[in-house]
C-alpha positions, 0 to 999 in steps of 0.5 A, spaced: 581 279 785 584 273 788 585 269 782 588 272 775 583 270 769 590 268 766 590 263 771 584 260 769 586 259 762 593 256 763 594 249 764 597 247 771 605 245 771 608 239 775 612 241 781 616 234 782 623 235 782 624 229 777 620 232 771 624 235 766 621 242 763 622 244 756 627 249 755 623 252 749 616 253 747 613 251 740 611 257 736 604 255 737 605 256 744 608 263 744 602 265 739 597 262 744 600 265 750 600 272 747 593 272 745 591 270 752 595 276 755 592 281 750 585 278 753 587 279 760 590 286 758 583 288 755 579 285 761 583 289 766 582 296 762 574 295 762 574 294 770 578 300 770 573 304 766 568 302 771 570 303 778 565 301 783 561 297 778 555 296 783 550 300 779 552 297 772 552 290 775 545 291 778 543 293 771 546 287 768 543 283 774 536 285 773 531 282 768 529 285 762 522 286 764 523 289 770 527 295 766 521 296 762 517 297 768 521 302 771 522 306 764 514 306 763 513 308 770 517 314 769 514 316 762 507 315 765 509 320 771 511 325 766 505 325 762 501 325 768 504 332 770 504 335 763 496 333 763 494 336 770 497 343 769 493 345 763 487 342 767 488 346 773 489 352 769 482 351 766 479 350 772 482 356 775 479 360 768 472 357 769 472 359 776 473 366 774 467 366 770 463 373 770 457 372 776 452 374 771 453 369 766 453 364 772 447 366 774 444 365 767 446 358 766 443 356 773 437 359 771 436 355 764 438 349 767 432 349 773 427 343 772 421 345 769 417 344 775 421 349 779 421 355 773 417 361 776 415 366 771 413 372 776 412 377 770 406 372 767 402 374 773 400 381 769 397 377 764 392 374 768 386 376 764 381 377 769 378 384 767 377 380 760 372 375 763 368 380 766 366 383 759 358 383 758 355 381 751 353 389 750 361 390 749 361 385 743 363 389 737 357 389 733 361 390 726 367 386 724 373 388 728 379 390 723 386 387 727 392 390 725 399 387 725 404 391 728 411 392 724 415 393 731 414 391 738 414 394 745 419 392 750 418 385 752 415 384 759 418 377 760 424 373 760 425 372 752 427 378 748 422 379 742 423 383 736 422 384 729 427 381 724 424 384 718 425 381 711 431 377 713 427 370 713 420 371 712 417 377 708 411 380 711 409 382 704 408 374 702 404 372 708 400 378 711 399 383 705 393 386 703 391 383 697 385 385 692 383 378 689 384 374 696 388 368 693 393 364 696 394 359 701 398 363 706 395 367 712 393 374 708 386 373 711 388 375 718 392 381 716 390 389 717 384 390 712 383 383 710 379 380 715 372 384 715 372 383 707 374 375 707 368 374 712 363 378 707 366 374 701 366 367 704 360 366 708 361 369 715 356 373 718 356 378 724 353 373 728 359 368 727 364 374 728 361 375 735 361 368 737 369 368 735 369 374 740 366 371 746 370 365 745 376 369 745 374 372 752 372 365 755 379 362 753 383 368 756 379 368 762 381 361 763 389 362 762 393 360 768 398 364 772 404 361 768 401 363 762 399 356 759 392 353 759 389 346 762 384 341 759 381 341 766 379 348 766 377 348 773 384 349 775 383 356 774 382 360 780 377 364 777 373 358 774 373 353 780 368 348 777 363 354 775 364 351 768 362 344 767 365 338 762 372 339 764 377 335 760 381 329 763 387 330 760 390 335 765 397 333 764 397 335 757 399 342 758 402 343 752 397 341 748 392 345 751 396 351 751 397 350 743 389 349 742 388 355 746 393 360 742 391 357 735 384 361 735 387 367 738 392 367 732 387 365 727 383 372 729 390 376 727 392 376 735 399 376 736 404 377 742 406 384 738 399 387 737 391 386 739 387 386 744 390 379 747 397 380 746 399 379 753 395 373 753 399 370 747 405 373 749 405 369 756 402 362 752 408 362 747 413 363 753 410 357 756 411 353 750 418 355 749 420 354 756 417 347 756 421 345 750 426 340 750 433 341 748 431 336 742 425 341 740 420 336 743 414 338 746 411 331 746 408 329 753 404 324 757 397 323 755 398 328 749 404 325 745 405 327 738 398 330 738 401 335 743 407 336 739 404 337 732 399 342 735 405 346 739 409 346 732 403 349 728 402 354 734 410 356 734 410 356 726 404 361 725 406 366 730 413 366 727 410 367 720 405 372 722 411 376 726 417 374 724 420 375 731 427 372 731 425 369 738 420 365 735 425 362 729 429 357 733 423 354 737 419 354 731 424 350 727 426 346 732 419 343 733 419 342 725 426 338 726 423 334 732 417 332 727 422 330 721 426 326 726 419 322 729 417 320 722 416 313 721 422 311 717 419 305 714 412 307 713 412 315 712 407 316 718 407 319 725 403 316 731 403 317 739 411 316 739 417 318 735 418 313 729 412 309 731 408 306 725 403 312 723 396 313 723 392 318 719 389 322 725 396 324 728 399 325 721 394 330 720 397 335 725 404 333 723 403 335 716 399 341 718 405 344 722 410 342 716 405 346 712 405 352 717 413 352 717 414 352 710 409 358 709 414 361 714 420 360 710 423 355 715 426 348 713 422 342 711 426 337 707 423 334 701 424 327 704 419 328 709 414 330 704 415 324 700 414 319 706 408 323 708 405 321 701 407 314 702 403 313 708 397 316 705 398 312 699 398 306 704 391 308 707 387 310 702 381 307 698 378 308 692 384 311 688 385 316 694 378 319 695 377 316 702 382 314 707 382 309 713 386 310 720 392 305 719 390 301 714 385 303 707 378 305 709 373 310 708 372 313 715 369 320 715 374 323 719 380 320 717 377 321 710 377 329 711 384 329 714 387 325 708 383 330 703 386 336 707 393 333 707 393 331 699 390 338 698 397 341 702 401 336 698 399 339 691 393 335 689 389 339 684 382 341 684 380 337 678 383 330 680 378 325 680 379 322 687 379 329 690 372 331 686 369 324 689 372 325 696 369 332 697 362 329 694 363 324 699 364 329 705 358 333 702 353 328 702 354 326 709 354 334 711 357 337 718 356 332 724 352 334 730 357 333 735 364 330 732 368 337 732 374 333 730 371 331 723 367 338 723 374 341 723 378 338 718 372 337 713 370 344 714 377 346 711 377 341 705 370 344 703 372 351 704 379 350 700 374 347 695 369 352 695 363 352 690 356 350 692 358 344 696 362 349 700 356 354 701 351 349 703 356 346 708 358 353 711 351 355 712 349 349 716 355 348 720 355 356 722 348 357 724 349 350 728 355 353 732 353 360 733 346 357 736 349 352 740 354 357 743 353 358 751 350 365 752 350 365 760 354 364 766 361 363 767 361 358 760 359 364 756 362 364 750 364 356 750 362 350 747 361 343 749 359 337 744 359 330 745 361 326 739 368 324 739 373 321 744 376 328 744 370 332 747 371 327 753 378 328 754 379 335 752 373 337 755 370 344 754 377 347 752 378 342 746 371 343 743 371 351 744 378 351 740 375 347 734 369 351 734 372 357 734 377 355 729 371 353 724 368 360 725 375 363 723 375 359 717 373 365 712 380 368 713 384 363 717 387 360 711 387 363 704 383 358 699 389 353 696 386 353 689 385 361 689 392 361 685 397 357 682 398 351 687 406 351 685 407 357 688 406 354 695 407 347 694 412 343 699 419 342 696 419 335 692 
């Protein structure tokens, strides 16, 4: 350094020859000089310990914010290196997945419109459609329920799960008194007895047999059905009165499958097991990840019908492949319930109407009979909705507000039966009498379908009167000639136009299966089959 630090701290001396410098310094000056000298030595020592002090001076000259930036940048780079290494390893692991597994995932992720089920072609029931009237059985056919199943011919594994979930003894057993509200009447050895006991005839069973043949003959190659039955290449317009809801494939498929299930036909056993198998697979392949089978045009009507179908098929067979789709369909109904009013309508969580509520509640009841999960809160909500649309203390029901429509009253009363109302309840007695006084409709099959179930469960003289008239009307009005042979079409409700011949045939067939399709609710203690509350 050019100037010593001590030089900066010492006072300057006079250099003139005439000045006299003291010979001795005071004690204070000595002490001051000693302190300055000691400080000089410390500064010189510090400079020796930091040779080439450029780096230190640079750091000392840098502002604190710049130092912070550098430190943080270094930390970020280190963290990035730590993160990138595992991700690279994970990518390498994914790329080594088994080829077969990759192909399976890709197949499941294909859009619905790209699904190709080539195996379904074997289910096309052409030969069945050519059956002549002379081939219709002259006696009631006993349909057996299999205890096992052959290897599946489609891409869904179907096998029996035994008594782990829904014991067959509770649902399909032979019973002497034929009591209960389960599915026992469809089982082996029961159907013929139930027909004879509860008002069916040889003619009604022949009508059912013909209807199943017509339905099978109009199944499409992909396993499903359409309300526009002309889509089937074997029909091509030979049958009149096609429905207008061609896009509602889920709803049409469910309505076609329900009469087969009602007659005891499953994908495990029966003359139409391949048709039923293909139809069930069609529905499962179209189910969304949240369990929805809701679709344009059919809306929640379609979903409710599909859920009934899946739950009944599972209840009748306990096939493990159906358990999850059936429960998922119920889960969507539970989700779609109006959280305020407790009902259901066209879209999820919309304020309800009685018509849509009927299908959802029937699905929940089918699921409950199959030992699937239905939360009590959902049932409480359904009761709340029915309370909001009832009149005359519950003997009559409106659509979305209190009323007394004949179709909505039939739906409301059937729901009340399944929800635990007793036979001798005043409102139930008045409601059944209300339906009985009006009698079956000449064309409104929706009303006939629900009202027939109410009268069947109630039994007694009013049921006998109702059944005799409607049974004979249906047997006599069924088409007996040409390509429409075995089907029906009536004009009496909006569903007949939108759903066409398939809709009418499905409802008419299920009405003629009412003797065994469901056991009478009031045949045994209702508490054994009531919803959980």
